[in-house]
DOVEXMAR-21287 format. One record per residue (C-alpha): residue number from 0; residue in three letters; x, y, z. Coordinates in steps of 0.001 Angstrom, whole numbers, plus 500000, padded with zeros to 6 digits. Each point is the difference from the previous one (the first is absolute). Layout:
<nodes>
 num residu      x      y      z
 NUM    ala      X      Y      Z
...
</nodes>
This chain:
<nodes>
 num residu      x      y      z
   0    met 324932 447787 520531
   1    gly 502032 497071 498673
   2    lys 500691 496745 501724
   3    ile 503465 501034 501230
   4    ser 498723 503103 501748
   5    lys 497062 498016 501303
   6    ser 502402 497568 501620
   7    leu 501769 502895 501679
   8    leu 496660 501298 501198
   9    met 499078 496643 501496
  10    cys 503236 500020 501975
  11    leu 498703 503111 501706
  12    ile 496662 498686 501168
  13    leu 499967 498795 503543
  14    val 499031 496484 499280
  15    ser 503279 499680 498126
  16    ser 501727 499983 503364
  17    leu 498987 496342 500096
  18    ala 503116 499391 497964
  19    gly 501743 503332 499677
  20    cys 499554 499675 496223
  21    lys 502475 497086 500015
  22    tyr 497622 497347 498742
  23    lys 501905 497050 498580
  24    asp 498904 498047 496972
  25    ile 499726 496407 501206
  26    ser 499604 498548 496531
  27    asp 503752 499297 499897
  28    gly 499390 497093 502369
  29    lys 502554 501115 502569
  30    ser 497412 500459 502721
  31    ser 496878 498069 500880
  32    pro 496774 502042 500163
  33    glu 500179 499803 503801
  34    glu 503566 501306 500077
  35    ala 499253 502631 497378
  36    ile 497296 501677 502070
  37    ile 502473 500368 502882
  38    glu 502496 501525 497581
  39    arg 497372 502474 498801
  40    ile 498884 501006 503494
  41    leu 503370 499974 501771
  42    pro 502714 500131 497328
  43    asp 502728 500778 502563
  44    tyr 498971 497212 502399
  45    ala 498935 497146 497730
  46    ser 503098 497956 500862
  47    asn 498934 500042 503666
  48    phe 497008 497758 499280
  49    ile 499691 496276 499334
  50    val 496876 498712 498223
  51    glu 498712 496492 500628
  52    leu 496925 498662 498158
  53    asp 497880 497115 501286
  54    ser 496736 499437 498151
  55    thr 498967 496761 501695
  56    leu 497106 501663 501859
  57    asp 496908 501331 498239
  58    thr 499477 502921 502393
  59    asp 502063 503144 499464
  60    trp 502557 500432 502788
  61    phe 503373 501523 500752
  62    glu 502777 499842 502556
  63    ile 502725 502465 500952
  64    glu 503110 499278 502015
  65    ser 503577 501160 500386
  66    lys 502831 497698 499014
  67    asp 503481 501336 500714
  68    asp 499956 503478 498449
  69    lys 497228 499215 497507
  70    ile 496214 500279 500101
  71    val 498258 496857 498763
  72    leu 496668 500485 498227
  73    arg 498181 496720 499592
  74    gly 496624 499435 498333
  75    asn 497944 497990 497544
  76    asn 500160 502414 497037
  77    gly 501238 503384 498839
  78    gly 497113 501856 501581
  79    ser 500630 498423 503388
  80    ile 503704 500878 499754
  81    ala 499067 503610 499176
  82    ser 497591 500090 502941
  83    ala 502747 498634 502243
  84    leu 502303 502757 498795
  85    tyr 497439 502703 500762
  86    tyr 499158 498471 503373
  87    tyr 503693 500121 500852
  88    leu 500297 503614 498844
  89    lys 496995 501092 502075
  90    glu 500463 497973 503172
  91    tyr 503778 499919 500392
  92    ala 501417 502840 497895
  93    his 497102 502455 500606
  94    cys 499576 500877 496336
  95    gln 496997 500569 497792
  96    ile 499133 499925 496290
  97    thr 496837 501806 498853
  98    trp 498863 501846 496887
  99    asn 500218 503263 501917
 100    gly 503219 499940 501940
 101    thr 502642 497357 500531
 102    asn 502504 499502 502815
 103    leu 502888 497683 499164
 104    lys 502550 501551 502348
 105    leu 501867 496878 501001
 106    pro 503142 499707 502140
 107    lys 503134 498605 498400
 108    gln 499586 496853 502063
 109    leu 496497 498606 499580
 110    pro 498124 499248 503253
 111    lys 500005 496359 501032
 112    val 496844 497954 500478
 113    pro 500108 498813 503647
 114    glu 498111 496761 499346
 115    leu 498378 498163 497131
 116    met 496907 501837 498802
 117    his 497340 497855 498292
 118    lys 496835 501365 498386
 119    lys 497237 498416 497957
 120    thr 496909 501589 498557
 121    pro 496435 498870 500724
 122    tyr 498916 501553 496693
 123    glu 500377 497972 496825
 124    tyr 499332 503087 497870
 125    arg 501339 503541 500429
 126    tyr 498237 501863 497229
 127    tyr 501105 503303 498494
 128    leu 498512 502672 497726
 129    asn 496684 501204 498700
 130    tyr 499173 500541 496340
 131    cys 499948 503729 500763
 132    thr 503546 500011 501414
 133    phe 501288 499304 496508
 134    asn 498800 503449 498967
 135    tyr 499790 502238 503048
 136    ser 503628 499153 500807
 137    met 501563 497782 497335
 138    ser 498845 501442 496657
 139    trp 503482 501036 498891
 140    trp 502302 497562 501774
 141    asp 502950 498516 498144
 142    trp 501989 496909 500980
 143    glu 502263 501944 502347
 144    arg 497051 501122 502088
 145    trp 498291 496603 499786
 146    glu 503168 498273 501162
 147    lys 500022 502109 503140
 148    glu 496333 499266 500639
 149    ile 500450 496264 499608
 150    asp 502831 500184 502523
 151    trp 497679 501907 502348
 152    met 497381 497294 499515
 153    ala 502448 497215 500800
 154    leu 501369 501787 503061
 155    his 496459 500468 501299
 156    gly 498917 496397 499501
 157    ile 497800 500362 496903
 158    asn 499613 496755 498055
 159    met 496831 500556 497925
 160    pro 500253 503213 497945
 161    leu 497486 501044 497390
 162    ala 501912 500184 496687
 163    ile 498018 501658 497230
 164    thr 502659 502060 498218
 165    gly 500118 499195 496277
 166    gln 496443 498657 499827
 167    glu 499217 502264 497067
 168    tyr 502591 498199 497852
 169    ile 498240 496674 500562
 170    trp 496644 501446 498989
 171    asp 501564 501598 496939
 172    glu 501323 496622 498871
 173    val 496718 498219 500731
 174    tyr 497816 502444 498073
 175    arg 502393 500293 497070
 176    ser 499769 496228 499669
 177    tyr 496312 500590 499165
 178    gly 500861 502645 497407
 179    phe 499538 503186 502050
 180    ser 501897 502985 498564
 181    asp 501697 503019 501592
 182    glu 496815 501960 499427
 183    asp 497900 497357 501731
 184    leu 502304 499953 503032
 185    asp 500719 503734 500281
 186    ser 496427 500445 501179
 187    phe 500544 497312 502638
 188    phe 503321 500484 501807
 189    ser 500134 502865 502498
 190    gly 502969 502212 500752
 191    pro 502549 498751 502569
 192    ser 498537 501942 502954
 193    tyr 496651 498224 499610
 194    phe 500938 496347 499551
 195    ser 498573 498994 503376
 196    trp 496493 501019 498987
 197    phe 500458 498786 496441
 198    trp 501057 496577 501323
 199    met 496974 499966 502326
 200    gly 497629 500832 497125
 201    asn 499033 503484 501203
 202    leu 501199 501962 496977
 203    asp 501475 499704 496514
 204    ala 502433 502201 498071
 205    trp 500136 502906 502471
 206    gly 503475 501558 500015
 207    gly 501042 498146 496827
 208    pro 500993 499137 497397
 209    leu 502442 497442 501332
 210    pro 502988 499440 497700
 211    met 501464 496577 499283
 212    ser 503280 501151 501527
 213    trp 498310 500138 503411
 214    lys 498504 496518 499618
 215    glu 503323 498477 499024
 216    ser 502100 501821 502597
 217    his 497629 499010 502784
 218    arg 499874 496413 498787
 219    asp 503750 499943 500562
 220    leu 499654 501805 503336
 221    gln 497446 497451 501201
 222    lys 502367 497164 499137
 223    met 502672 501588 502207
 224    ile 497530 500622 502825
 225    leu 498747 496427 499985
 226    lys 503470 498496 499748
 227    arg 501190 501894 503071
 228    glu 496848 499359 502023
 229    arg 500201 496283 499317
 230    glu 503718 499904 500817
 231    leu 499111 501368 503422
 232    gly 497394 497334 500693
 233    met 496926 502008 499056
 234    lys 496998 498675 498098
 235    pro 498662 502880 497902
 236    val 496284 500381 499283
 237    leu 499357 500517 496288
 238    pro 496772 501212 498375
 239    ala 497251 497917 498403
 240    phe 497143 500863 497627
 241    thr 496804 501428 501484
 242    gly 498158 500883 496796
 243    his 501126 503550 499185
 244    val 500379 500275 496206
 245    pro 500577 502821 497470
 246    ala 497079 501963 498607
 247    ser 501162 498732 496586
 248    phe 499348 496416 501128
 249    lys 496571 500037 498311
 250    lys 501659 500649 496658
 251    phe 501804 496648 500162
 252    phe 497401 498073 501955
 253    pro 496596 501448 499043
 254    lys 498102 497266 501851
 255    ala 501913 500428 503245
 256    asn 497858 500559 503081
 257    leu 501326 503312 501311
 258    lys 498763 502128 502881
 259    gln 500580 503733 500163
 260    thr 501010 501395 503349
 261    asn 501005 503425 501256
 262    trp 502208 500985 502920
 263    gly 498286 503055 501466
 264    asn 499130 501792 496728
 265    asp 503381 501748 499812
 266    phe 501383 497800 497230
 267    glu 498663 498261 496917
 268    asp 498238 496654 500416
 269    thr 502120 496894 500145
 270    tyr 499030 496559 498729
 271    ile 499874 496750 501943
 272    leu 499796 496655 498237
 273    asp 497361 497822 501626
 274    ala 501543 497056 501821
 275    asn 497513 497639 498338
 276    asp 501205 500947 496537
 277    pro 502346 497246 498665
 278    leu 502487 502735 499087
 279    phe 500474 500780 503702
 280    ala 501701 496675 500701
 281    glu 501903 500118 496706
 282    ile 501455 503466 500550
 283    gly 500666 499392 503681
 284    lys 501938 496866 499157
 285    lys 501960 501689 497223
 286    phe 500918 502896 502307
 287    leu 501342 497718 502748
 288    glu 501846 497790 497533
 289    thr 501632 503031 498392
 290    gln 500823 501502 503378
 291    ser 501487 496734 501299
 292    arg 502125 499632 496884
 293    ile 501475 503473 500438
 294    tyr 499982 500487 503798
 295    gly 499710 496506 501444
 296    thr 497565 499304 502831
 297    asp 499768 499183 503692
 298    his 496343 498998 499526
 299    leu 498608 503005 501893
 300    tyr 497630 502185 497965
 301    ser 498279 503255 500824
 302    ala 496516 500499 498588
 303    asp 497513 502562 501255
 304    thr 496562 499911 498474
 305    phe 497858 503140 500234
 306    asn 502557 502253 501634
 307    glu 497888 502982 501142
 308    asn 497359 498973 497466
 309    glu 496935 498052 501038
 310    pro 499140 496717 498229
 311    pro 496858 499990 497822
 312    ser 498320 497578 502414
 313    asn 500107 499354 503734
 314    asp 498813 496428 499552
 315    pro 502483 497797 501930
 316    glu 499689 497313 497321
 317    tyr 500982 502484 497288
 318    leu 502975 501165 502060
 319    ser 501021 496417 500688
 320    ala 499878 499131 496309
 321    leu 502079 503073 499174
 322    ser 502596 499101 502600
 323    ser 500128 496418 498760
 324    lys 500649 501156 496433
 325    val 502838 502302 501049
 326    phe 501676 497227 501970
 327    glu 499463 497402 497292
 328    gly 501705 502384 497576
 329    met 503034 500138 502295
 330    lys 500037 496237 500549
 331    ser 499772 499181 496291
 332    ala 503320 501762 499467
 333    asp 501563 499030 503328
 334    pro 498621 496961 501863
 335    glu 501783 501213 503148
 336    ala 498422 503466 499890
 337    ile 499089 501756 503250
 338    trp 497734 503035 499765
 339    val 501069 502985 502120
 340    met 497072 502408 500333
 341    gln 500098 503523 501402
 342    gly 497101 500276 502419
 343    trp 499578 503728 499427
 344    leu 496574 499599 498398
 345    phe 498627 498488 503228
 346    tyr 501001 503209 501799
 347    ser 499430 502684 497378
 348    his 496620 498634 498827
 349    arg 498775 498351 503163
 350    glu 496422 501035 499179
 351    phe 500099 497560 497081
 352    trp 502278 497310 501403
 353    lys 497898 498523 502771
 354    ala 500644 496540 501414
 355    pro 498128 498043 497266
 356    gln 501793 501854 497189
 357    ile 503464 499608 501548
 358    lys 499408 496348 500757
 359    gly 498682 499408 496481
 360    leu 503091 501588 498445
 361    leu 502444 498043 502172
 362    asp 498363 496584 500263
 363    ala 500522 499148 496339
 364    val 503767 499733 500496
 365    pro 501591 497211 502088
 366    asp 501161 501274 503376
 367    asp 503630 499110 499371
 368    arg 500056 501764 496618
 369    met 499054 503494 501119
 370    ile 501586 502589 502294
 371    ile 498021 503077 501034
 372    leu 501747 503251 500816
 373    asp 498031 501693 502775
 374    leu 501261 503172 498436
 375    ala 499406 502542 502762
 376    thr 499852 497860 503115
 377    glu 501296 502746 502257
 378    ile 497054 502186 498931
 379    glu 497273 497372 499834
 380    pro 500740 496292 500524
 381    val 497670 498496 497406
 382    trp 500969 496515 501197
 383    lys 497920 500592 503134
 384    arg 496763 500354 498013
 385    thr 500635 497233 497464
 386    glu 500744 497031 502250
 387    ser 503663 500503 499082
 388    phe 499202 500001 496296
 389    tyr 498050 496769 500147
 390    gly 502926 497611 500268
 391    lys 502442 501702 497621
 392    gln 503575 500836 500907
 393    trp 500268 503708 500723
 394    ile 502579 502660 500786
 395    trp 499807 502816 502599
 396    asn 501079 503219 498235
 397    met 500794 503575 500923
 398    leu 498765 502310 497237
 399    his 500743 503259 501824
 400    asn 500712 502290 497040
 401    phe 497604 501311 497366
 402    gly 501116 501804 496862
 403    gly 503644 500234 501033
 404    asn 499181 502955 502284
 405    ile 502712 500710 502567
 406    ser 498094 501182 503078
 407    met 501237 498661 503325
 408    phe 497361 497428 500871
 409    gly 499508 496413 501062
 410    arg 498340 497554 502361
 411    ile 503183 499241 501838
 412    glu 498512 498111 502961
 413    thr 497881 497851 497702
 414    val 503006 499078 497880
 415    ala 502019 499109 503092
 416    ala 497414 497664 501509
 417    glu 497321 498778 497611
 418    pro 501870 497703 497581
 419    ala 501148 497769 502859
 420    lys 496585 500172 501659
 421    ala 498352 498847 496770
 422    leu 502553 497206 499670
 423    ala 499052 498743 503469
 424    asp 496249 500425 499474
 425    ser 498203 496648 499717
 426    asn 497524 501667 497628
 427    ala 502683 501182 497569
 428    gly 499720 496907 497820
 429    lys 502853 499561 497564
 430    met 501885 503232 500622
 431    ala 503211 499297 498116
 432    gly 501918 503234 499907
 433    ile 500435 503720 500455
 434    gly 500632 502671 497426
 435    leu 500386 503596 498899
 436    thr 497443 501236 497458
 437    met 500538 503765 500063
 438    glu 499114 502073 496941
 439    gly 503266 501908 500303
 440    ile 503314 499562 501800
 441    glu 502912 502261 501023
 442    gln 498135 501581 502906
 443    asn 499373 499313 503729
 444    pro 502882 497504 500292
 445    val 499156 499201 503631
 446    leu 496794 498184 498968
 447    tyr 501827 497770 497521
 448    glu 502835 499146 502372
 449    leu 497421 499130 502646
 450    met 497775 497922 497728
 451    thr 502873 497957 498594
 452    asp 501340 499369 503503
 453    asn 496958 497762 500480
 454    thr 501521 497542 497523
 455    trp 502277 498112 502359
 456    arg 497727 499852 503045
 457    asp 496586 498672 501020
 458    thr 499261 502335 502933
 459    pro 498923 503667 500035
 460    ile 502747 502606 499932
 461    asp 500488 502116 503128
 462    leu 499811 503389 498314
 463    asn 501796 501988 502709
 464    asp 503012 497673 500023
 465    trp 499995 499764 496228
 466    leu 500032 503784 499567
 467    lys 503008 500360 502283
 468    lys 501955 497642 497754
 469    tyr 498675 501757 496916
 470    ile 501188 503362 501353
 471    arg 503485 498697 500756
 472    asn 500359 498314 496623
 473    arg 498690 503016 498102
 474    tyr 501588 502902 501877
 475    gly 503141 498401 501396
 476    lys 498937 500471 503588
 477    gln 497029 499623 502292
 478    thr 499218 503201 501909
 479    glu 497173 500972 502317
 480    asn 499033 502842 497660
 481    leu 499617 497660 497041
 482    ile 498166 497357 502013
 483    glu 497545 502662 501148
 484    ala 499690 501387 496463
 485    trp 499049 496570 498693
 486    ser 497470 499456 502779
 487    ile 498338 503198 498750
 488    leu 500112 498783 496386
 489    val 498319 496749 501055
 490    lys 497201 501954 501698
 491    thr 499542 502429 497099
 492    val 500908 499261 496382
 493    tyr 500292 496236 500517
 494    asn 496960 499383 502208
 495    gly 497977 498733 497028
 496    lys 496658 501259 501314
 497    glu 497001 501587 498273
 498    ile 501378 500346 496466
 499    arg 500682 497271 497425
 500    asp 503285 501391 498652
 501    gly 502304 502936 500532
 502    ala 498588 503507 500013
 503    glu 501182 502371 497293
 504    ser 500889 503655 500185
 505    val 497543 502531 498623
 506    ile 502970 501299 497995
 507    val 499654 497092 497580
 508    ala 496270 500594 499498
 509    arg 498599 501814 497003
 510    pro 499669 503453 501633
 511    thr 496846 500596 501999
 512    phe 498658 501756 503081
 513    asp 498741 496644 501259
 514    gly 502112 498040 502460
 515    tyr 500293 496932 497784
 516    arg 499567 498570 496534
 517    arg 499110 496427 499140
 518    trp 503558 498696 499492
 519    ala 501709 502653 502105
 520    arg 498470 498914 503283
 521    thr 501233 502136 502864
 522    lys 498376 498260 502960
 523    leu 502647 498935 502514
 524    asn 499778 497200 502538
 525    tyr 501611 502202 502664
 526    ala 500014 503624 501100
 527    pro 502686 501692 497847
 528    glu 501515 501812 502983
 529    asp 500666 496622 501637
 530    leu 502667 499297 497376
 531    leu 502035 503123 500844
 532    pro 501863 498575 503040
 533    ala 501403 497218 497803
 534    trp 501274 502631 497564
 535    asp 501639 501862 502878
 536    leu 501713 496796 501218
 537    phe 501329 499207 496523
 538    ile 501394 503510 499641
 539    lys 501736 499621 503383
 540    ser 501504 496692 498813
 541    ile 501728 501505 496959
 542    pro 503452 500390 501648
 543    glu 500081 496321 500981
 544    cys 498491 498405 496896
 545    asp 500381 502253 496979
 546    thr 502623 497762 498354
 547    tyr 497490 497155 499689
 548    asp 498094 499711 496751
 549    gly 496843 498644 501629
 550    phe 499928 502847 502508
 551    gln 500279 502595 497265
 552    tyr 497155 498390 498065
 553    asp 497768 499813 503082
 554    leu 500814 503584 500970
 555    val 498998 501250 496548
 556    asp 496907 497797 499886
 557    leu 498806 501071 503453
 558    thr 500619 503670 499181
 559    arg 498121 499511 496738
 560    gln 497080 498402 501831
 561    val 499745 502778 502587
 562    leu 500036 502670 497294
 563    ala 497613 498031 497787
 564    asn 497564 499974 502936
 565    tyr 500528 503719 500625
 566    ala 498831 500805 496470
 567    leu 496392 499248 500991
 568    pro 499634 502626 502769
 569    leu 501732 502512 497719
 570    gln 497594 499182 497201
 571    gln 497018 500290 502324
 572    glu 501219 503408 501138
 573    phe 499975 501434 496494
 574    ala 496629 498315 499436
 575    arg 498672 501719 503136
 576    ala 501492 503308 498824
 577    tyr 498157 499704 496688
 578    gln 496737 499187 501762
 579    asn 500492 503039 502261
 580    asp 500877 502293 497078
 581    asp 503429 500624 501584
 582    arg 502403 500561 497128
 583    val 502907 500871 502291
 584    ala 499779 496687 501839
 585    phe 499470 498174 496726
 586    glu 503196 501456 498587
 587    lys 501923 499141 503175
 588    tyr 498968 496360 500182
 589    ser 500050 499306 496272
 590    ser 503552 501373 499851
 591    glu 501018 497851 502943
 592    phe 498454 496985 498282
 593    ile 502140 500538 496893
 594    glu 503042 500547 502219
 595    leu 499289 496689 501738
 596    ile 499958 498189 496649
 597    glu 503350 501543 499088
 598    asp 501512 499062 503373
 599    met 498804 496421 499714
 600    asp 501490 499740 496524
 601    arg 503391 501207 501301
 602    leu 499867 497411 502786
 603    leu 499033 497128 497717
 604    ala 502684 500950 497488
 605    thr 502617 498847 502517
 606    arg 499065 496321 499671
 607    gln 500066 497746 496947
 608    asp 496870 498299 501363
 609    phe 497927 503148 499416
 610    leu 501114 501155 496533
 611    leu 497831 500136 496887
 612    gly 503069 500115 497749
 613    pro 500968 496293 500092
 614    trp 496396 498922 499287
 615    ile 499954 502102 496807
 616    ala 503581 499218 498990
 617    asp 499531 496257 500462
 618    ala 496821 500078 497927
 619    arg 501712 501793 497117
 620    ser 503038 497709 500166
 621    trp 497920 497131 498589
 622    gly 499188 501888 496798
 623    asn 501950 499283 496814
 624    ser 498691 503095 498250
 625    glu 498744 503396 501034
 626    ser 496407 498931 499373
 627    glu 500399 496961 502249
 628    lys 501657 502102 502707
 629    ala 497094 502473 499794
 630    val 497430 497225 500471
 631    tyr 501837 498653 503034
 632    glu 500405 503435 501557
 633    gln 496301 500667 499486
 634    asn 499204 496680 501701
 635    ala 502248 500867 502928
 636    arg 498501 503476 500475
 637    asp 496409 498862 499547
 638    leu 499964 497114 502478
 639    ile 501100 502127 502968
 640    thr 497702 502941 499252
 641    leu 496843 499549 497892
 642    trp 500320 496203 499698
 643    gly 497966 500106 496795
 644    asp 498765 502837 497814
 645    ala 499060 503498 501120
 646    gly 496601 498910 501296
 647    asn 501060 496779 501685
 648    arg 498459 499397 503420
 649    leu 503237 498420 501278
 650    his 501975 503254 499874
 651    glu 502340 500197 503014
 652    tyr 499412 496348 500923
 653    ala 503692 499273 499411
 654    asn 501279 503417 501075
 655    arg 503626 500448 501050
 656    gln 501411 502396 502545
 657    trp 503227 500395 498049
 658    ser 502330 502890 499298
 659    gly 499216 501146 496492
 660    val 496323 499088 500245
 661    phe 499592 502582 502764
 662    thr 501569 502922 498130
 663    asp 499007 499087 496459
 664    phe 496485 498606 500450
 665    tyr 498445 500690 503413
 666    lys 501397 503505 500457
 667    pro 498921 501493 496640
 668    arg 496635 498296 500326
 669    trp 499387 501688 503331
 670    glu 501318 503304 498621
 671    tyr 497403 499762 497209
 672    phe 497374 499411 502673
 673    phe 500988 503044 502049
 674    lys 500127 502152 496876
 675    asp 496522 498840 498974
 676    val 498576 500614 503484
 677    asn 501470 503507 500097
 678    ser 498706 500773 496515
 679    asn 496513 498784 500894
 680    trp 499870 501047 503637
 681    gly 496591 499277 501406
 682    his 498951 498166 496851
 683    phe 502564 497206 499758
 684    asp 498601 497001 498090
 685    gln 501660 496746 501113
 686    gln 498596 497943 497127
 687    ala 501134 502537 497415
 688    phe 503463 499981 501531
 689    asp 500130 496191 499990
 690    asp 499010 499903 496351
 691    glu 502704 502520 499102
 692    ile 502816 498510 502100
 693    lys 499448 496573 498440
 694    thr 501264 501435 496720
 695    trp 503165 501289 501679
 696    glu 500531 496656 501780
 697    trp 499676 498089 496741
 698    glu 502511 502338 498351
 699    trp 502427 499286 502862
 700    val 499535 496243 499576
 701    asn 500915 500323 496331
 702    ser 502891 502431 500459
 703    arg 503733 499334 499819
 704    lys 502493 500892 502754
 705    asp 502946 498492 501851
 706    tyr 500187 500219 503780
 707    pro 502954 499573 502378
 708    ile 501076 496394 500430
 709    val 502485 500678 502791
 710    pro 499075 501214 503529
 711    gln 500853 503573 500878
 712    gly 500600 501567 503420
 713    ser 500292 498679 503547
 714    ser 497061 498034 501400
 715    thr 500893 500790 503598
 716    ala 500695 503697 499415
 717    ile 496731 500600 498164
 718    ala 498001 497886 502484
 719    lys 501401 502085 502879
 720    glu 499250 503214 498122
 721    leu 496402 498975 499375
 722    phe 499574 498849 503592
 723    glu 501031 503433 501228
 724    lys 497744 501679 497463
 725    tyr 496832 497947 500395
 726    asn 499976 498295 503383
 727    lys 498385 502899 501881
 728    arg 497674 500908 497123
 729    ile 498304 496652 499741
 730    ile 498089 499594 503269
 731    pro 498156 503380 499981
 732    leu 498612 499378 496524
 733    thr 499351 496315 500628
 734    lys 497903 500910 503039
 735    arg 497867 502195 497722
 736    leu 499485 497217 497469
 737    pro 496250 499661 499478
 738    glu 498190 496687 500154
 739    ile 500095 498663 496445
 740    lys 497345 497582 498829
 741    tyr 501593 497191 498068
 742    asn 497187 498489 497975
 743    tyr 501912 497237 498239
</nodes>
């Protein structure tokens, strides 16, 4: 798909409603960045706003007031002006802008602000993004999509985004300066879907080779991203060197002190240059100097040593020396450098990172030159067991999403209350901000609206009151049915209890009689039948709300979740039938299981949010030749299914409940399973089936096919149809669901 058709496609995706595909190029100088964002969001109302900038205060703040027939937005920078605009839209015009549904139904005459509204933030930093987000969601984004995301960031108060697009170009230039050739680097750079783990030193080359056209195009894309972020008052976090070098490094530097490391035995070893080797400081300095020359700098640098790999020693002195070398490398290139460290290792490898090891790693860097991201604070607040990171500045983050999965899930009460509680806690040390560190976006918009609403307040959010406003802004009205539906959602999918992240449907699992697979975890944090009344209330609300984009998304997502849950009792019924040698029952329930997959695909096909087609089309659009397009399509297919090769243990980790994946991947895979069971009735061999289906899966990953890029059918009509079909079926089978032992 060429760039023109891709632009048309992007006008169709829901997030494009931010600007109705009327984005204006501000490079002509006719509008300031602050005025331009209003023009992009509200092209028909931009003349109704007056922008006033006052940067005399250090703290981010904004004011809103009415003056004659205009709305005055006043603030200290572009981001504050954007936040003022969104605050006005939410609080006075009852609108909403999310990835999954937008309501910008404004009256001809904009509502007046009854009195001056003044807000300031208690959080110096509002961080955004995780390394993984750049692949699970952003692998194939072009400038048009990035522009919309940067607007979303500004509207939601983000001022400290991670910005690692185009990093591969910098490394290419650095290594070529030492004489490395294409051949030397082809075995280093990964394919575009795997940059996050390449950048973090977990793998090399997988999904490649990476053509120079990608490196150059994404160098240019990064320049545009950074320019816009800085125009809107943001201070992007750029990468720094942590020691990961090409396998060919030894060829040029035979005396280099390299350590081999392996990320879970699913990929080839990678090589880490020892921090004590003089080359470490030299290369680190050259990387930052090259990066600063091309991208500029705001003196914030991300560097994560030993991401999901344990250091060779747990000696605090060794770890301190390592940390000191990394920071000295940053400082030699930029005397104002501040190290921003993801604290994921302190959570994921807590058995290694005890108090002495954490303290050793952190103490080597001055307190005012390091910021720690408590990466999953809503799951486990690491700050509480590290004396608030031993004097370092730190940021309270909501991780929430793993792998870009789209299950309805979240710790909604925690997100509403805990950031402000931590801020007020005398033991919280130098808590300096809040952030979003999800692995994937474009799902569960309620959690992200709620988390970012903490930005302009220092007290806990009253969840009940907040949800009433959310309902009105999202659905155009606040009804008793919808209020009750959301109280059920809070108690069920969003209660945040028992499980770390959202449960998956057994449909996405590699077929089995068991009730779960490692990365297709089916354990729920609520009784599945308890979600049904919310579904009923949403169906009843269709006549009042079906013209609202956010309602249609939520209706489809809730219907999807109910049916995704129902797959497990169906699957356990055909498992029971096999165990009881009941071929009639097996045929009945296996047929119903396939029918369920088909019905879910029809439902998901009605929303752009749930289509496979754009993911594949966007990947191919970056290719300049058929071979490049094939590599990118393979990357796109692989990440969301097998993740790696046919035997990779991460298969299904990044699964997607999308139309196209259901009918073209999950459905035939289950049909192969049922055929094999029937052919080997009484003697079915699960391991033999797994070994055989891996070959088929790998063939699918490497196949070529276009999928629909435009939604088809009516969301409300199909949701009502499926409600009538399944509502009364679900409870009887759910009540028969056996106790499943989840040993993970």
